[in-house]
C-alpha angles and dihedrals in degrees: 000000000000123000098225129056131183117194121185119196125214113258112291091352140111088215116109111241101183136350135195134193128205143173089224130052119271119244119265117286117188137195107271095029117134117231121201107225101181091122095046120106113276093003124143114235096247097042125119134173132213120226109242100172142005127205125191119205117189124181141152121240120198112253091004103063131214117353128195123201123186116200115199120197118197148188129209120265119206112244093242092048089048092053091048094048094050090047099247095115130029 
């Protein structure tokens, strides 16, 4: 069992879209960041989502140690807005 979990929720949903586990901490993700979701299940190639909230859950599990779960809530970003925000299109 890995110590770090990252769970990303579908836009405006409490339903988990994808989750990842790691032995090392994930890089910083901030409110307002754009996430490319092209490789996520059921995503369209030019879709992106904006992070609208982040929740950290930290707990200790017997015989495993401290665990850290990051829950990312998102909203849809229009394809044209996405291209503009990442600097591909002015």
